[in-house]
Structure formats: C-alpha cells, structure tokens
C-alpha positions in Angstrom: 10.9 -54.4 -26.9 13.7 -53.3 -24.7 12.6 -51.1 -21.7 13.8 -47.8 -21.0 16.4 -48.5 -18.4 18.2 -51.2 -20.9 18.5 -48.7 -23.6 19.9 -46.1 -21.1 22.6 -48.7 -20.6 23.4 -49.4 -23.9 23.9 -45.9 -24.6 26.5 -45.6 -21.3 28.2 -48.5 -22.5 28.4 -47.6 -25.7 29.6 -43.9 -25.1 32.3 -45.4 -23.1 33.7 -46.9 -25.7 33.4 -44.4 -28.2 34.7 -41.5 -25.8 37.8 -43.3 -25.1 38.2 -43.4 -28.8 37.7 -40.0 -29.6 40.0 -38.8 -26.3 43.2 -40.8 -27.9 42.2 -39.2 -31.2 42.0 -35.7 -29.6 45.1 -36.2 -27.7 46.9 -37.4 -30.8 45.8 -34.3 -32.7 46.0 -31.3 -29.9 48.8 -32.9 -28.0 46.8 -31.9 -25.0 45.6 -34.2 -22.6 43.7 -31.8 -20.6 42.0 -30.7 -23.7 41.3 -34.0 -25.1 39.7 -35.3 -21.6 37.6 -32.1 -21.9 36.4 -33.3 -25.3 35.5 -36.5 -24.5 33.8 -35.7 -21.5 31.6 -33.0 -23.0 30.7 -35.7 -26.0 29.8 -38.5 -23.3 26.9 -36.3 -22.2 26.1 -35.1 -25.4 25.9 -38.6 -27.5 24.5 -40.6 -24.5 21.6 -38.5 -24.9 21.4 -38.5 -28.5 21.9 -42.4 -28.8 19.3 -43.1 -26.2 16.8 -40.8 -28.2 18.0 -42.4 -31.5 17.3 -45.8 -29.8 14.1 -45.0 -28.4 13.1 -43.4 -31.9 13.9 -46.9 -33.7 11.8 -48.7 -31.7 8.7 -47.0 -33.1 9.7 -48.0 -36.3 8.4 -51.0 -37.6 10.9 -51.3 -40.8 12.8 -54.9 -40.7 11.3 -56.3 -37.9 10.0 -59.7 -37.8 7.1 -60.7 -35.8 7.1 -62.9 -33.1 4.9 -66.2 -33.6 3.5 -67.3 -30.6 3.4 -70.6 -30.2 0.3 -72.5 -31.6 -2.4 -73.2 -28.2 -4.1 -76.3 -28.5 -8.0 -76.4 -29.1 -10.0 -77.5 -26.0 -9.6 -81.3 -25.6 -6.8 -81.3 -27.6 -3.0 -82.4 -25.7 -0.2 -79.6 -26.1 2.5 -80.4 -28.2 5.8 -81.6 -26.6 9.0 -79.4 -26.5 12.2 -80.8 -28.0 
C-alpha cells in the first residue's frame, strides 16, 4: 500500500506534466500567455487535490488486486528453502 506522501508526490509530478500540456493548449487557443499561465496555475491546485483523493479512494477498492503470497514458513525443525 502506498503512503500518503507517495500518493501526494505522484499527484504533483502528474499535474506538472498535465499543466504544461494545458498551458500550451490554452496559449494556442487564446493567444495570451498571461491567460494560459492563469489557467495552468489554477488547474495545478485543483487537479492535484482531485488526483490525490482519487488515488487514495482506489487504494480502498480491492477490485483487480492480487494478494501478495507470503513466502512459506518452515515447520519447526524443518530447514528454510534456499533462495535462488
């Protein structure tokens, strides 16, 4: 399970990528660097929060997960299997 700080950092790195894309598209559509920067800056905050909440919600949903199998423990008196 991911920690809260890992989910938060993933959200920030993804938003940086997405925001650059949004600013470029906004610049092409509006022709205004100032407006494109304002749109991009606003979405950094809003979409970072939304991504973080989305990521944390999905950690609570078991759908599509495989359980990690623990390595077999030897019975008392048995020797542990060798790691290859």
